[in-house]
N, CA, C and O of each residue as an XYZ file, in Angstrom:
716
protein
N      -5.618     92.155   -155.078
C      -5.171     91.239   -156.119
C      -3.698     90.889   -155.924
O      -3.299     89.732   -156.056
N      -2.892     91.916   -155.607
C      -1.466     91.676   -155.377
C      -1.223     90.734   -154.214
O      -0.312     89.906   -154.257
N      -2.027     90.856   -153.185
C      -1.905     90.000   -152.015
C      -2.185     88.545   -152.372
O      -1.481     87.648   -151.907
N      -3.196     88.301   -153.185
C      -3.520     86.940   -153.600
C      -2.443     86.349   -154.497
O      -2.230     85.136   -154.489
N      -1.761     87.188   -155.269
C      -0.672     86.703   -156.118
C       0.568     86.366   -155.296
O       1.320     85.458   -155.650
N       0.784     87.089   -154.206
C       1.946     86.828   -153.355
C       1.761     85.617   -152.448
O       2.752     84.989   -152.073
N       0.556     85.271   -152.088
C       0.294     84.170   -151.172
C       0.889     82.841   -151.655
O       1.566     82.177   -150.870
N       0.670     82.421   -152.911
C       1.282     81.159   -153.358
C       2.808     81.203   -153.313
O       3.440     80.195   -152.996
N       3.404     82.338   -153.620
C       4.862     82.453   -153.582
C       5.372     82.302   -152.156
O       6.393     81.651   -151.932
N       4.686     82.886   -151.199
C       5.079     82.769   -149.788
C       4.952     81.327   -149.312
O       5.835     80.821   -148.620
N       3.860     80.666   -149.680
C       3.663     79.271   -149.291
C       4.723     78.380   -149.918
O       5.234     77.470   -149.264
N       5.058     78.629   -151.176
C       6.085     77.834   -151.849
C       7.441     78.024   -151.190
O       8.173     77.050   -151.018
N       7.802     79.262   -150.812
C       9.107     79.500   -150.192
C       9.172     78.838   -148.822
O      10.237     78.369   -148.421
N       8.052     78.789   -148.091
C       8.013     78.106   -146.803
C       8.265     76.615   -146.997
O       9.021     76.008   -146.237
N       7.638     76.024   -148.006
C       7.818     74.601   -148.290
C       9.254     74.300   -148.698
O       9.788     73.253   -148.330
N       9.888     75.188   -149.446
C      11.249     74.932   -149.933
C      12.284     75.024   -148.821
O      13.440     74.648   -149.020
N      11.885     75.517   -147.658
C      12.819     75.581   -146.526
C      12.959     74.227   -145.837
O      13.883     74.027   -145.048
N      12.054     73.300   -146.127
C      12.142     71.959   -145.554
C      12.976     71.076   -146.470
O      12.813     71.087   -147.691
N      13.875     70.310   -145.854
C      14.765     69.422   -146.599
C      14.708     68.028   -145.990
O      14.434     67.873   -144.800
N      14.967     67.022   -146.805
C      14.974     65.635   -146.323
C      16.001     65.481   -145.212
O      17.106     66.018   -145.287
N      15.620     64.745   -144.192
C      16.536     64.519   -143.087
C      15.954     63.538   -142.097
O      14.965     62.860   -142.374
N      16.583     63.473   -140.940
C      16.094     62.599   -139.882
C      16.545     63.142   -138.535
O      17.543     63.854   -138.418
N      15.767     62.776   -137.526
C      16.131     63.136   -136.164
C      16.496     61.864   -135.409
O      16.018     60.778   -135.738
N      17.340     62.005   -134.401
C      17.680     60.899   -133.510
C      17.224     61.340   -132.123
O      17.732     62.314   -131.567
N      16.268     60.615   -131.583
C      15.692     60.989   -130.296
C      16.689     60.753   -129.164
O      17.743     60.150   -129.367
N      16.350     61.229   -127.988
C      17.196     61.016   -126.816
C      17.362     59.526   -126.525
O      18.370     59.114   -125.949
N      16.375     58.715   -126.922
C      16.445     57.260   -126.739
C      17.164     56.567   -127.898
O      17.203     55.339   -127.962
N      17.732     57.355   -128.810
C      18.483     56.890   -129.981
C      17.612     56.225   -131.051
O      18.108     55.410   -131.829
N      16.312     56.566   -131.097
C      15.453     56.126   -132.187
C      15.603     57.113   -133.346
O      15.697     58.320   -133.127
N      15.625     56.602   -134.570
C      15.768     57.442   -135.752
C      14.410     57.588   -136.435
O      13.720     56.597   -136.676
N      14.029     58.832   -136.744
C      12.769     59.101   -137.426
C      13.060     59.908   -138.684
O      13.605     61.010   -138.614
N      12.693     59.351   -139.836
C      12.887     60.005   -141.129
C      11.823     61.079   -141.326
O      10.712     60.961   -140.809
N      12.161     62.117   -142.068
C      11.184     63.150   -142.365
C      11.817     64.336   -143.064
O      12.706     64.183   -143.902
N      11.344     65.524   -142.707
C      11.840     66.766   -143.285
C      12.168     67.730   -142.161
O      11.463     67.798   -141.155
N      13.249     68.476   -142.348
C      13.706     69.434   -141.344
C      13.801     70.807   -141.991
O      14.256     70.945   -143.127
N      13.360     71.828   -141.243
C      13.426     73.190   -141.757
C      14.857     73.711   -141.620
O      15.423     73.712   -140.526
N      15.431     74.150   -142.731
C      16.764     74.749   -142.726
C      16.616     76.238   -142.483
O      15.944     76.942   -143.238
N      17.257     76.713   -141.413
C      17.179     78.127   -141.029
C      18.597     78.642   -140.854
O      19.544     78.004   -141.314
N      18.759     79.764   -140.209
C      20.102     80.298   -139.993
C      20.867     79.390   -139.034
O      20.264     78.602   -138.306
N      22.197     79.500   -139.033
C      23.025     78.693   -138.132
C      22.622     78.898   -136.676
O      22.544     77.940   -135.906
N      22.367     80.144   -136.303
C      22.009     80.433   -134.912
C      20.653     79.823   -134.554
O      20.500     79.267   -133.466
N      19.676     79.915   -135.444
C      18.365     79.321   -135.185
C      18.441     77.800   -135.135
O      17.799     77.169   -134.295
N      19.234     77.206   -136.046
C      19.386     75.754   -136.069
C      20.005     75.224   -134.782
O      19.739     74.085   -134.399
N      20.815     76.019   -134.117
C      21.455     75.538   -132.891
C      20.542     75.651   -131.672
O      20.822     75.045   -130.637
N      19.475     76.404   -131.774
C      18.547     76.563   -130.645
C      17.408     75.549   -130.675
O      16.941     75.112   -129.623
N      16.949     75.166   -131.889
C      15.845     74.222   -132.003
C      15.833     73.579   -133.383
O      16.470     74.059   -134.321
N      15.098     72.490   -133.479
C      14.927     71.759   -134.739
C      13.439     71.730   -135.049
O      12.642     71.306   -134.212
N      13.056     72.176   -136.239
C      11.663     72.112   -136.672
C      11.560     70.952   -137.658
O      12.186     70.954   -138.717
N      10.753     69.963   -137.280
C      10.693     68.688   -137.988
C       9.249     68.343   -138.330
O       8.323     68.688   -137.596
N       9.075     67.664   -139.445
C       7.779     67.072   -139.781
C       8.070     65.771   -140.525
O       9.093     65.636   -141.197
N       7.158     64.826   -140.390
C       7.389     63.525   -141.026
C       7.174     63.574   -142.528
O       7.829     62.838   -143.267
N       6.257     64.439   -143.001
C       6.043     64.646   -144.438
C       5.357     65.992   -144.620
O       5.041     66.665   -143.638
N       5.125     66.388   -145.863
C       4.596     67.729   -146.136
C       3.171     67.920   -145.612
O       2.726     69.057   -145.460
N       2.447     66.833   -145.331
C       1.106     66.958   -144.780
C       1.096     66.899   -143.242
O       0.064     67.156   -142.623
N       2.211     66.569   -142.642
C       2.288     66.420   -141.185
C       2.410     67.765   -140.496
O       2.814     68.764   -141.092
N       2.052     67.759   -139.238
C       2.191     68.960   -138.420
C       3.667     69.151   -138.041
O       4.383     68.183   -137.786
N       4.099     70.394   -138.009
C       5.483     70.705   -137.615
C       5.662     70.486   -136.118
O       4.779     70.799   -135.319
N       6.818     69.943   -135.756
C       7.175     69.754   -134.356
C       8.472     70.507   -134.098
O       9.390     70.465   -134.917
N       8.551     71.186   -132.978
C       9.767     71.918   -132.605
C      10.434     71.161   -131.457
O       9.808     70.884   -130.434
N      11.725     70.829   -131.644
C      12.481     70.100   -130.627
C      13.616     70.965   -130.097
O      14.281     71.666   -130.860
N      13.829     70.912   -128.811
C      14.955     71.609   -128.179
C      16.139     70.646   -128.120
O      15.957     69.444   -128.317
N      17.345     71.146   -127.854
C      18.512     70.260   -127.718
C      18.353     69.236   -126.586
O      18.975     68.175   -126.635
N      17.543     69.527   -125.582
C      17.334     68.581   -124.483
C      16.464     67.397   -124.923
O      16.478     66.348   -124.279
N      15.711     67.559   -126.012
C      14.777     66.521   -126.443
C      15.337     65.572   -127.499
O      14.790     64.489   -127.706
N      16.418     65.963   -128.169
C      16.993     65.140   -129.235
C      18.465     64.864   -128.971
O      19.151     65.645   -128.311
N      18.938     63.742   -129.497
C      20.381     63.454   -129.494
C      21.047     64.224   -130.629
O      22.117     64.807   -130.456
N      20.388     64.219   -131.809
C      20.952     64.910   -132.973
C      19.889     65.020   -134.055
O      18.831     64.397   -133.973
N      20.189     65.824   -135.071
C      19.375     65.841   -136.281
C      20.292     66.077   -137.471
O      21.341     66.711   -137.361
N      19.861     65.542   -138.620
C      20.736     65.472   -139.789
C      19.958     65.780   -141.063
O      18.858     65.265   -141.269
N      20.531     66.616   -141.907
C      19.998     66.850   -143.240
C      20.666     65.836   -144.166
O      21.880     65.644   -144.105
N      19.880     65.190   -145.020
C      20.453     64.251   -145.981
C      21.359     65.052   -146.918
O      20.938     66.067   -147.473
N      22.590     64.600   -147.093
C      23.595     65.292   -147.914
C      23.788     66.740   -147.466
O      23.952     67.630   -148.301
N      23.770     66.977   -146.173
C      23.911     68.340   -145.675
C      24.467     68.383   -144.264
O      25.291     67.553   -143.879
N      24.009     69.353   -143.507
C      24.527     69.614   -142.170
C      24.047     68.581   -141.159
O      22.993     67.964   -141.318
N      24.860     68.410   -140.104
C      24.554     67.499   -139.005
C      24.697     68.280   -137.705
O      25.689     68.979   -137.500
N      23.713     68.162   -136.835
C      23.718     68.866   -135.552
C      23.597     67.870   -134.411
O      22.768     66.961   -134.451
N      24.442     68.051   -133.383
C      24.440     67.188   -132.203
C      24.167     68.031   -130.963
O      24.689     69.135   -130.815
N      23.344     67.491   -130.083
C      23.046     68.171   -128.835
C      24.249     68.048   -127.902
O      24.732     66.945   -127.645
N      24.729     69.182   -127.397
C      25.895     69.199   -126.508
C      25.674     70.197   -125.386
O      25.065     71.249   -125.584
N      26.170     69.861   -124.214
C      26.169     70.785   -123.084
C      27.470     71.585   -123.171
O      28.555     71.004   -123.153
N      27.370     72.909   -123.263
C      28.549     73.770   -123.378
C      28.440     74.900   -122.361
O      27.366     75.181   -121.828
N      29.568     75.535   -122.109
C      29.584     76.698   -121.226
C      30.006     77.906   -122.046
O      31.105     77.941   -122.600
N      29.121     78.897   -122.118
C      29.394     80.139   -122.830
C      29.173     81.281   -121.854
O      28.126     81.360   -121.213
N      30.152     82.162   -121.740
C      30.059     83.287   -120.807
C      29.777     82.801   -119.378
O      28.965     83.387   -118.663
N      30.451     81.738   -118.982
C      30.328     81.123   -117.656
C      28.927     80.582   -117.382
O      28.595     80.314   -116.227
N      28.103     80.415   -118.404
C      26.753     79.878   -118.246
C      26.635     78.550   -118.978
O      26.835     78.506   -120.192
N      26.315     77.463   -118.274
C      26.089     76.200   -118.978
C      24.781     76.262   -119.770
O      23.766     76.751   -119.274
N      24.820     75.768   -120.985
C      23.636     75.763   -121.842
C      23.720     74.564   -122.783
O      24.813     74.115   -123.130
N      22.587     74.062   -123.184
C      22.550     72.952   -124.124
C      22.152     73.501   -125.490
O      21.158     74.213   -125.629
N      22.956     73.150   -126.497
C      22.750     73.639   -127.862
C      22.910     72.505   -128.853
O      23.491     71.467   -128.538
N      22.389     72.710   -130.053
C      22.724     71.845   -131.167
C      23.964     72.453   -131.811
O      23.914     73.582   -132.300
N      25.071     71.725   -131.820
C      26.292     72.194   -132.462
C      26.418     71.525   -133.820
O      26.216     70.318   -133.947
N      26.751     72.310   -134.832
C      26.961     71.757   -136.171
C      28.261     70.975   -136.170
O      29.302     71.489   -135.760
N      28.202     69.737   -136.627
C      29.394     68.895   -136.689
C      30.059     69.092   -138.052
O      29.460     68.807   -139.089
N      31.298     69.581   -138.040
C      32.035     69.814   -139.287
C      32.919     68.624   -139.639
O      33.065     68.287   -140.814
N      33.516     67.980   -138.624
C      34.380     66.820   -138.817
C      34.126     65.873   -137.654
O      34.095     66.310   -136.504
N      33.943     64.577   -137.931
C      33.729     63.602   -136.870
C      34.830     62.553   -136.937
O      35.106     61.992   -137.998
N      35.451     62.297   -135.798
C      36.519     61.311   -135.735
C      37.107     61.272   -134.334
O      36.429     61.598   -133.360
N      38.380     60.869   -134.234
C      39.061     60.861   -132.937
C      39.037     62.240   -132.309
O      38.932     62.374   -131.090
N      39.135     63.262   -133.141
C      38.957     64.648   -132.739
C      37.808     65.184   -133.590
O      37.907     65.239   -134.816
N      36.728     65.574   -132.937
C      35.537     66.049   -133.637
C      35.485     67.563   -133.552
O      35.767     68.145   -132.505
N      35.124     68.198   -134.658
C      35.041     69.654   -134.721
C      33.586     70.070   -134.856
O      32.895     69.665   -135.791
N      33.124     70.895   -133.898
C      31.769     71.436   -133.914
C      31.841     72.945   -134.129
O      32.870     73.580   -133.902
N      30.710     73.496   -134.576
C      30.628     74.926   -134.850
C      29.321     75.475   -134.286
O      28.278     74.823   -134.337
N      29.404     76.689   -133.748
C      28.234     77.398   -133.242
C      28.480     78.885   -133.461
O      29.598     79.372   -133.287
N      27.428     79.601   -133.843
C      27.595     81.037   -134.059
C      26.438     81.808   -133.449
O      25.307     81.325   -133.388
N      26.742     83.007   -133.001
C      25.728     83.963   -132.586
C      25.866     85.168   -133.506
O      26.677     85.157   -134.432
N      25.093     86.181   -133.260
C      25.157     87.374   -134.099
C      26.544     88.006   -134.050
O      27.019     88.525   -135.060
N      27.201     87.971   -132.889
C      28.478     88.657   -132.721
C      29.702     87.750   -132.658
O      30.804     88.182   -132.997
N      29.529     86.507   -132.231
C      30.683     85.651   -131.962
C      30.517     84.290   -132.637
O      29.420     83.733   -132.681
N      31.626     83.767   -133.159
C      31.666     82.406   -133.690
C      32.458     81.544   -132.721
O      33.442     81.993   -132.132
N      32.021     80.306   -132.562
C      32.711     79.357   -131.693
C      33.030     78.096   -132.475
O      32.250     77.656   -133.319
N      34.183     77.524   -132.184
C      34.517     76.183   -132.635
C      34.767     75.372   -131.377
O      35.344     75.864   -130.407
N      34.322     74.112   -131.407
C      34.511     73.220   -130.276
C      35.237     71.983   -130.761
O      34.882     71.403   -131.787
N      36.249     71.584   -130.023
C      36.972     70.353   -130.305
C      36.539     69.326   -129.276
O      36.602     69.584   -128.074
N      36.097     68.157   -129.739
C      35.731     67.086   -128.816
C      36.696     65.938   -129.005
O      36.775     65.354   -130.086
N      37.425     65.616   -127.963
C      38.390     64.525   -127.987
C      37.682     63.264   -127.514
O      37.317     63.154   -126.343
N      37.487     62.308   -128.427
C      36.788     61.062   -128.098
C      37.472     60.310   -126.962
O      36.804     59.757   -126.088
N      38.801     60.290   -126.974
C      39.551     59.512   -125.990
C      39.371     60.041   -124.572
O      39.127     59.269   -123.646
N      39.491     61.348   -124.403
C      39.396     61.925   -123.053
C      37.981     62.392   -122.710
O      37.678     62.631   -121.542
N      37.117     62.522   -123.712
C      35.750     62.971   -123.469
C      35.643     64.450   -123.131
O      34.671     64.876   -122.507
N      36.638     65.239   -123.541
C      36.618     66.671   -123.230
C      36.182     67.489   -124.444
O      36.466     67.143   -125.590
N      35.486     68.579   -124.154
C      35.029     69.517   -125.170
C      35.725     70.843   -124.897
O      35.534     71.436   -123.835
N      36.525     71.311   -125.842
C      37.301     72.545   -125.689
C      36.789     73.585   -126.670
O      36.630     73.298   -127.856
N      36.530     74.795   -126.178
C      35.976     75.851   -127.020
C      37.018     76.905   -127.353
O      37.890     77.224   -126.544
N      36.906     77.439   -128.569
C      37.655     78.630   -128.960
C      36.661     79.571   -129.619
O      35.636     79.128   -130.137
N      36.955     80.863   -129.604
C      36.032     81.821   -130.215
C      36.806     82.977   -130.828
O      38.022     83.086   -130.664
N      36.093     83.828   -131.527
C      36.723     84.977   -132.182
C      36.253     86.292   -131.567
O      36.080     87.289   -132.269
N      36.052     86.287   -130.268
C      35.637     87.520   -129.602
C      36.694     88.597   -129.779
O      37.890     88.311   -129.844
N      36.243     89.812   -129.855
C      37.159     90.954   -129.915
C      37.713     91.197   -128.518
O      37.016     91.001   -127.523
N      38.950     91.617   -128.451
C      39.549     91.908   -127.154
C      40.430     93.143   -127.243
O      40.886     93.530   -128.319
N      40.654     93.741   -126.103
C      41.541     94.890   -125.987
C      42.576     94.580   -124.916
O      42.240     94.175   -123.804
N      43.824     94.776   -125.267
C      44.905     94.601   -124.305
C      45.710     95.888   -124.299
O      46.216     96.324   -125.333
N      45.822     96.486   -123.129
C      46.598     97.713   -122.997
C      47.612     97.531   -121.874
O      47.297     97.004   -120.807
N      48.777     97.959   -122.127
C      49.837     97.882   -121.123
C      50.830     98.991   -121.355
O      50.579     99.924   -122.117
N      51.973     98.880   -120.682
C      53.010     99.906   -120.848
C      53.435    100.057   -122.301
O      53.414    101.151   -122.866
N      53.820     98.931   -122.891
C      54.370     98.990   -124.251
C      53.449     98.352   -125.297
O      53.838     98.217   -126.457
N      52.242     97.962   -124.903
C      51.366     97.298   -125.864
C      49.985     97.926   -125.867
O      49.493     98.425   -124.855
N      49.391     97.882   -127.025
C      48.009     98.309   -127.182
C      47.450     97.518   -128.357
O      47.760     97.810   -129.511
N      46.618     96.510   -128.059
C      46.121     95.624   -129.101
C      44.600     95.593   -129.053
O      44.006     95.437   -127.986
N      43.986     95.741   -130.203
C      42.550     95.565   -130.355
C      42.330     94.627   -131.523
O      42.835     94.862   -132.621
N      41.585     93.576   -131.291
C      41.320     92.634   -132.366
C      40.869     91.300   -131.822
O      40.433     91.196   -130.675
N      40.978     90.270   -132.660
C      40.569     88.921   -132.291
C      41.533     88.361   -131.253
O      42.744     88.568   -131.333
N      40.983     87.661   -130.294
C      41.779     86.986   -129.274
C      42.547     85.848   -129.952
O      41.944     84.861   -130.376
N      43.852     85.978   -130.055
C      44.674     85.006   -130.779
C      45.030     83.777   -129.951
O      45.764     82.909   -130.423
N      44.523     83.691   -128.727
C      44.792     82.512   -127.900
C      44.209     81.243   -128.517
O      44.589     80.137   -128.131
N      43.278     81.392   -129.485
C      42.700     80.211   -130.124
C      43.781     79.366   -130.798
O      43.639     78.147   -130.899
N      44.863     80.005   -131.262
C      45.937     79.256   -131.933
C      46.646     78.320   -130.957
O      46.898     77.158   -131.276
N      46.963     78.823   -129.782
C      47.618     77.997   -128.770
C      46.721     76.880   -128.272
O      47.166     75.745   -128.098
N      45.460     77.203   -128.046
C      44.501     76.188   -127.596
C      44.350     75.106   -128.654
O      44.314     73.920   -128.324
N      44.263     75.496   -129.916
C      44.130     74.535   -131.011
C      45.349     73.623   -131.091
O      45.213     72.411   -131.254
N      46.536     74.205   -130.977
C      47.758     73.391   -131.021
C      47.792     72.411   -129.857
O      48.206     71.264   -130.025
N      47.360     72.853   -128.677
C      47.341     71.978   -127.520
C      46.381     70.803   -127.740
O      46.726     69.657   -127.453
N      45.188     71.087   -128.245
C      44.189     70.048   -128.479
C      44.690     69.038   -129.512
O      44.384     67.849   -129.421
N      45.461     69.513   -130.493
C      45.910     68.656   -131.597
C      47.275     68.034   -131.367
O      47.851     67.459   -132.291
N      47.794     68.133   -130.181
C      49.152     67.667   -129.895
C      49.360     66.173   -130.152
O      50.492     65.756   -130.393
N      48.314     65.364   -130.110
C      48.436     63.916   -130.328
C      48.609     63.563   -131.800
O      49.090     62.480   -132.133
N      48.220     64.471   -132.669
C      48.263     64.219   -134.103
C      49.303     65.156   -134.722
O      49.050     66.349   -134.885
N      50.458     64.615   -135.061
C      51.590     65.426   -135.530
C      51.233     66.338   -136.701
O      51.539     67.530   -136.679
N      50.585     65.778   -137.723
C      50.267     66.569   -138.913
C      49.301     67.702   -138.576
O      49.475     68.824   -139.051
N      48.290     67.420   -137.765
C      47.321     68.455   -137.371
C      48.006     69.530   -136.536
O      47.726     70.717   -136.701
N      48.895     69.125   -135.647
C      49.595     70.117   -134.819
C      50.458     71.030   -135.689
O      50.525     72.234   -135.441
N      51.116     70.474   -136.699
C      51.914     71.300   -137.615
C      51.024     72.301   -138.357
O      51.363     73.479   -138.464
N      49.883     71.824   -138.870
C      48.962     72.696   -139.614
C      48.385     73.791   -138.726
O      48.109     74.898   -139.190
N      48.206     73.476   -137.448
C      47.561     74.436   -136.545
C      48.416     75.676   -136.303
O      47.903     76.683   -135.815
N      49.692     75.629   -136.627
C      50.556     76.803   -136.440
C      50.154     77.945   -137.365
O      50.353     79.112   -137.027
N      49.589     77.621   -138.537
C      49.147     78.637   -139.493
C      47.616     78.726   -139.545
O      47.055     79.182   -140.541
N      46.961     78.304   -138.506
C      45.507     78.210   -138.478
C      44.844     79.585   -138.443
O      45.149     80.410   -137.582
N      43.930     79.822   -139.395
C      43.086     81.012   -139.371
C      41.725     80.611   -138.829
O      41.361     79.435   -138.859
N      40.979     81.579   -138.337
C      39.696     81.316   -137.705
C      38.592     81.288   -138.755
O      37.815     82.235   -138.876
N      38.528     80.179   -139.525
C      37.479     80.018   -140.526
C      37.240     78.526   -140.757
O      38.065     77.689   -140.389
N      36.105     78.210   -141.368
C      35.720     76.818   -141.605
C      36.791     76.052   -142.392
O      37.184     74.951   -142.006
N      37.250     76.633   -143.475
C      38.187     75.941   -144.369
C      39.444     75.497   -143.616
O      39.837     74.334   -143.703
N      40.074     76.408   -142.884
C      41.291     76.073   -142.144
C      41.016     75.090   -141.017
O      41.776     74.143   -140.813
N      39.932     75.315   -140.288
C      39.596     74.422   -139.165
C      39.360     73.005   -139.653
O      39.897     72.054   -139.085
N      38.556     72.855   -140.707
C      38.254     71.535   -141.231
C      39.518     70.872   -141.768
O      39.765     69.697   -141.496
N      40.306     71.605   -142.516
C      41.537     71.055   -143.097
C      42.494     70.591   -142.000
O      43.112     69.533   -142.122
N      42.616     71.364   -140.949
C      43.541     71.039   -139.872
C      43.067     69.830   -139.077
O      43.863     68.945   -138.765
N      41.790     69.784   -138.750
C      41.257     68.656   -137.966
C      41.212     67.403   -138.827
O      40.796     66.345   -138.356
């Protein structure tokens, strides 16, 4: 009896994970429908889409789509990136789009931010990996702070952003505000 009572609740929670949105195919065709909202890491690996609640679910890889978008929500763009010296294609969450675009990607252990410069066509990554530096007079364990210098370099064309980047913390709020 308990199992039969839980079944409708499970089905309802599965349905509530789908949100209005659209996909943009590799050929730049737009298809309206519903997209399953999952964790950030899962969303960057694949997109689960259906045209309506009666349609069959389709799973798309970053190689198959240009982007996918939740209405009034997150936007993901397919990008070729290099992580740990390995090229891979992922859906990166777009936080800010403009002359300098800010993307976000996360794994269980590491968060990444990517800056895309429209003018030069370059994608620059920063991350919050833990690091250890030991030397004669130094011993440091913590976040790799080189992200601050890289961020300032990327933002050098925009005076206000470069000034803000001097106090930049590694979080969404600061990154979005600075970009």
